[in-house]
Residue, then its C-alpha position, 0 to 999 in steps of 0.5 A: x805242530x811237529x816239523x821234520x828234521x833231517x838225520x844222517x845215519x852212519x854206514x852199517x858196513x863199518x859197524x858190521x866189521x866192528x861187531x864181527x871183530x868183537x865177536x871173535x875177541x869174545x870167543x877168543x877170551x872165552x877159550x883162553x879163560x877156559x883152556x889156556x889159564x891154570x889160575x882159578x882167579x884168572x879163569x873166573x875173571x875171564x869167563x865172567x867177562x866173556x859171558x858178559x861181553x857176549x850178552x852185551x854183544x847183541x845190543x848193537x845188532x838192534x841198530x842195523x837197518x836198511x832203507x829202499x828208495x822211497x822210504x824213510x825212518x823216523x828215529x825216536x829215542x825214549x819217546x823223543x823225536x831225534x830226526x828222520x833218515x831219508x837216505x837209501x842204503x844200509x845204516x847203523x844208528x843208536x840201537x835204542x831207537x824205537x822200531x815202532x810206535x804203540x797204537x794210539x787210537x782209542x777204543x771208541x775211535x777204532x770201533x767207529x772206523x771198523x763200522x765205517x763203510x769205507x774199506x780203507x778206514x777198516x784197514x787203517x783201524x786194523x793197522x792202528x791196533x798193531x801200532x805204527x812202524x817208524x819206517x814209512x813209505x814216502x812213495x806216491x800212493x793212490x786212494x781209490x774211494x768208494x762210491x758215495x751217495x750224497x746230495x748236490x747243491x739242488x738237493x738231488x741224490x747222486x752217486x760220486x767217487x774219486x781217486x786221490x794221488x798223495x804222498x807223505x811229505x813230512x814224516x814227523x807230522x804224519x806220525x806225531x800230529x795224527x793218530x794214523x795218517x792213512x786212516x786220516x787220509x781216507x776219512x778226509x778224502x770222503x769228507x772233502x768229496x761230500x763237501x765239494x759235491x754239495x757245493x755244485x749242482x749236478x747239471x744245469x736245470x734252470x734256463x740257460x740265461x740263469x745258468x750261464x757261467x755256473x760250474x756243475x759237476x757234469x759239465x766242469x769236471x776239471x774245475x771241480x777236480x781242482x776244487x777238490x784237490x785244493x780242499x784236500x790239500x788244506x785238510x791233509x796239511x796237518x798230517x804232513x801229506x801232499x795231494x798230487x792229484x784228485x779226480x772224479x771217477x764216477x758221477x751219476x744220479x741215484x737209481x731212484x731218480x735216474x729215470x725221472x732225470x733222464x726223461x727230463x733231459x729228453x724233454x729239455x732236448x725236444x723243447x730246445x730242438x723245437x725252439x731252434x726250428x721256430x727261431x729259424x722259421x721266424x728269422x727266414x720270414x723276417x729276412x724275406x719281408x725285409x728283402x722285399x721291402x728293400x727292393x720295392x717289389x711288393x708292398x705288404x701291409x701289417x696284416x699280410x706280414x703277420x700272415x707270412 
């Protein structure tokens, strides 16, 4: 596992002045060697040196870079990780630091991502083909997941979707420990959502005594969202990604069983209402019999009590 190392880059303004002075000196040497010198040896030496210096002058220009707030640059020198610059501003570093990393996704993996139904996975596959830049964003991002059709704990097909708020916490892990951290986040978010949806039932379909304390997707949104966030945090830790929040944005039965489940809920509501009416009537009669027996006004035998 890679670990991020902090790197302090030099200010780019001082190096910019040095590069400008060097250019003036090179131009002056070229003019002096072509106009102000009559000796052929000095002319050849000065001209050759000025041309060589002018060619080498372009190398330091590759070391300038700027970072905005919420950005970080991973410095790689000939394949070796040197450190990460997280400060904002205009900087100069080793001009031989890599500007980007070559695409490391295999052909089979990229075809699999392209054929995926997730738009985020397809976009990540196209980006992986071009290679990952060494300057990455550490800002908070939002992944709005697609609607997925999964089976809940009871085996009922449901439609579910989530939104995940995340950010890159460790740039070294994000670039070196996974092929493409954005596609990794998209795929792991879908996998975690499918797993969490299969652990809980959509709603209480058993008796209230059996369902007491059971967590369901519809009734316990906060608990389910917290379970989803914990699972995502565990899955995304190898990529150096922290999950700030995860929430369900859509939850419904699949269209093929939606009408049947609606009729079942209506029937359960009617039965529950009638049950309340019966309980109320029985309790009223029981209270009346006890009051009359306690007051001694009327003595009722078992048959009359049953008739009441």
